[in-house]
N, C-alpha and C positions, 0 to 999 in steps of 0.2 A: 504494500500500500504506500503510495506517495503522500507524504505528510504535507498538508497545505501550509502556505505562508501568507502573511498579510499583503506582501508585494506581488504575489502570484508566482514567485519562483519557488520550486519545490525544495523542501528540506532547508528552510532558511528562517529559523525562528529564534536563534540565539544571538544575543549581543552581550559581549563581556564588558564593554565600555560604553558609557553614556554620559552626556552632559546634562546634569539634572538641575535646572534652574540657574544656580550660580556656583556649582561645585561638580566634581567628578564622581561618578558612581561606577564602581567596579565590582564584578563578581570576585569574591575572595577565592581564588583557585586553590589555595592551600586547604580549604575545607571540603572540596569535592572529593568523592561523590557522596559523602555522608550527609553533608548539609549544603544547601544553596543559600549562601549568605552574601550580603553586599557590604562594601566599605565605601564610605563617603569621605572625600578629600577636599579640603577648602584652603590648602596652602601648598606651596611648592616643596618645602623640605619633606613633608609627609608623603608627597607624591613620589619623590626620589626614593624614599625609604620603601614605599610599596613596590617600586620597580626592583630595587635591590633584594628585597625579601621575597620576591616572586608571588606577591598577591596577584600581580599581572605578569604574564610572561609570553614569549613569542615575539620575534623581532618587529613585525608590523604593529602589534598591540602595544608594545613598549614605546614605539615612536609616537603613536596616536596619544597615548597617555601623557607622554612628555610634552606634546604640543598643547594639550589642554592645561598641563601644569604651568606652562609659560604664561598662560592667561592669568592663572592664580597669582603667580609671582609678580607679574607686571602690575596687576591690580593692587597688590599690597605695597609695592614700592612706590607706585604713583600716589597712593594715600599717604605714604610716609613723607615724600618730597616730590611734588609735581614737576619740579625743575630738574632734579637729579635722578629720576627714577631709572633711566636707561643705564646710567653708570652703576647704580645700586644693584641692578638686575644682573650685571655681568657675572659676578661669582655664582649667582644662583643658577645661571645657565650652564656653567661648568660643572656644578654639582649634579645637575640633571644628566648632562652628556656623559659623565663618567660613572653613572650608577651601575651600569653593566658594560664591560669593555668590548665584548665580541660582536654584539648585534649592531650593524652599521646603521640601521634605521633610526636608532636612538639619536645619534649625533646628527644624522641627516635632518630629522624633524626639528631638532633644536636650532640648527643653523638656518633652516627655512624660516622658522619663527623669528630668529634674530634679524634676518634680512628685512622682514616686514616691520619689526619694531623700529628699525633704523629710519623708516619712512614716515613714522607717525608723529603728529603734533597733537597735543591735548591728551585726553584720556585714552590710553592704549587698549583697554580691555575689549571694547566692541570690535575693533578691527582684528585684533589677535584672536578673539573667539571665532570670528568669521573664517580666518585662515585655518585654525585648528579643525573646524567643522568641514572645511574643504579637504584637508588631509584625510580625515575620517571617511568622507564620502568617496573620495578618489580611491581609497584602499578597497572599499566594498565593491565599487564598480570594476576595479582591476581584477578582483577575485572572481567576479562573474565571468569575465572574459577568459581568464586562465582556466577556470573550471571547464568551460566549453572546449577550449583548445586542447587541454590535456585529455579530456574524455574521448575526443575524436581520434587520439592515437591508439586507443585500446580496442581490441576486437570484442565483439558482442559476447556476453556471457563469461568474461574473464574474472579471475579472482586476484585480488591485490593485497599487498602487505604494506603497512605504513608504520613508521617509527616516530615516537614522541607525539606531540600534538601540534599540528599545523592546520587547525580548523578555525571555527568562529571564535573560540576562546583565545586563540593566538593572534587574531587579526581584528580589523574593524567589524568583520562579520563574514559569514559564509566560509572563509578559509582559503588557503592556498592548496596544499596537498588534499585536504578534506573537501575543498571546493571541487576538485577533480572527482573525488569519490562521490560527492553529492550529485554532480552533473552526470557522472557515469551510472550511478544507480537509477537516476530518473530516466535515463535514455536506454537502459538495458545493456550498456557496455560493461558494467560491473555487476557481477552476480554474488560476490562474497568479499568480505573484508577481514583480514587478519591484522591484529594490532600487537606489537611487541610491548612488553611491560614498561620498558624504558627506565631502568634503574639509574640512580638511586631514588629519584623523585616520583617515579611511576606515572609520568605524564601520559603514557599510553593507556595503562590500566585504569587510572583514576579519571583522566580527562577525555581522551579520545573515545574510549568505550562509553563513558557517560554521555558525551555529546552526540554520538551516533545513535545511541538508544533513545535519547530525547526526541530524535527525528524519526524514530521507527525503523532505523537501518540496522539489521542484524550484524553482530560483530563477534569475532572469536579472539580472545586474548591469549597470548603465549609468552613464555620467557624468550628474550632475544637470542639466547643460546639455542633455541629450537629452529631458528630461521633457516639455517643451512639444510637441516633435515627436511623441512617443509619444501624447500626448493628442490632438493634431490628427488623427492617423491612426486614432483611435477604438479604440486597442488596450488601453485601461484604463478601468475604470468608477468606481473609487474610489481616492482617496489616503487612507491611514491612517497617522497619526503618533501619537507619545506627546506628553508635555509635561513641562517642568521647573517651570513655574508657570502657573497659570491665574488671571487677575485677576478681580475681582468682576464686571466687565462682560462677561466671556467672552473677552477677549483672551488669547492664549496665547503664552508664551515656549517655544520649542523650538530644537533644533539649527539653526544658521545654514543657510539654504537652504530652510527650511520655508515662509517667507513667499513666496518666489519660486514654490514649488510650488503654494501656495494661489492666488496670482494667476493662474497658468497654468490651474489647474483651473477657476476660476470663468469665465475667458474661454472655455474649451472645453466648459463644461457638465458637468464632472466633479465628482462629489460628494467632499466633504472631511470626514473624520472625525478627531476628536481623542479619544484614549482615555487616561484617567488616573484614579487613585484620588482620593477626596475629600481626602486629605492633600496633594494637589498644588494644590487650590483654595485661594487665599489671599484671603479676603474683606476683609482689611485693606489690600490693594493695589487701589486704585480702578480702575486701567486699566493697559494695557500700557506706557503712558508712564512709569509709576512702578516698573516692574520693573528692578532693577539688572542690567545685561548684563556678564557676565564677558569681559574681554579677555585673551587668552593671549599667550604669547611669540611674537615675530616668526619665530623659527627654525622653528616648525611650518609656516609658509607658504613660507619661503625655502629650505627644505631638505626632502629626502625620504630616509628611511631612513639618516639621518646624512650624506647627501651634499648639498651645496648645489646647488640647481637654478636659483636666480636669480643674476644678476651681483652682484658685490661693490658695495656702495654703494646697492643697492636697498633700500627700506624695505617693511614689510608692515603691513597692518591686519588684525587677527585676532580679531574678535568671535566668541565661541563660540556665541552664540544670536541669534535675531531674534524679533520679535513679529509674530504673525499676528492681525489684528483680527477680532473676533467676526463682523463682517459677511461674512467670507469662509469661515466655518465652517458646514457643514450640520448637524453633530451633535457634541456632546460626550457621551461615554459614561463614566460613573463606575459604581461598584458600587451606587449608589443609583438608577440609571436613565439614560435617554437624554434629553438636552435638545436638541431640534431648533431650528435657527436661534437660537442662544443669545443672551441678553441678561442684564442684571443681575437683573431680576425672575425670569425663568425659572430662572437658575442658583441664586439664593437659595432659591427654592421647592423645587428638587430636593434641596437639602442638608437640608431639614427633613423629607423623606419617610422 
C-alpha cells in the first residue's frame, strides 16, 4: 500500500526540522524509536550543541538546522547592539560551522547565510529567515529529483541495502538514499529493503527502520557484518547510501561501514549508488584523503544504552565516517543528474549542467 502524503507525493510524511513561529523545532533523534519527542531551540549556542550531540544528524539536516540557527543568532545580536550585530555574530558563526567537522553542508549553509547577512541593513532576522527557508525548500525539492533519478537506475522488483540513515530524518524531508527507496517502492522498482544496524549509534536500526515503517514500507534489519553474506546469496541488487562529503575526484565520506559495504558489493557484482545534493560536493577537497574524519567519544563503543559492555581498561577507536573511493562507486546521483563511474572530470561537468 502506498502511504498518502499531504503534497501528493507518496511516502512523504516526515519532517525532522521545522521553523515553529520564532524558534527551531527538531525531532530528538536520540530518543527514537522508543519515543517521538521534539526539542525547541531559541538560541544559536543551543542549536550548535544539538548538532554536536546528534539531536539532529545527517549532512543536509545539519546544514538546514545551522541556517535557521543563524537567524536565532542574528536576532539576539541585533537586540544586543543594532550597530555591531554583524561583528558580534562572527564567532557565533564559527561555533556553528565547527560543530561537526566532516559534513560539508554545515559550513556551506553557514557561509551562505553569512553572505546574505553581509547585504542586510536594519533588522537581519526577516531576510535571514527567508534565506534559511529557501535552503530548506531547495533541499526537499532536490531530494524529489534525486529520488526519481536514482529509482530509474534500478530494475523492477529489485531488493536494496542501505546503510545508516539518509532519509527524511537526515535531510529537509523525503531523503537522499531513502528518497530513492521511497520513489523506487512507489514505482515498483524496489520490492524489498535491507537496513544495516549501523553501529555504534544504530542509525539504521533505530532511525531508518522507524522511518520506513512510519511510511508503511517493509524493512529487514541486519548486522552490517551480514552484508557480504547477503550479497553472496544474491539477495540484493543495489547498495544505496547518502554522503556527508563528496570530494572533487568522486571519493565519498559517509557513515563508518560504508567502505566495507562498497568493497563487498564490488566483489559480488552488486551495484553501489551514492545519493547526495550538490551542496555535499566539495570541489575544494581534492580527494578522500583530504576529508577530515570526525572521531567521537570512546563510550559510544564501550557502552550501550548507558551500560558498559566492554571490560574496564579496554580502549575504543570510534571514527564516525570512512571514505569510499570513487573506483568502487557505480553512480553518484545529485539533483543535477547521474554520474556513472564517477571521476573528477565527470563530477565537475555534472555540476555545470
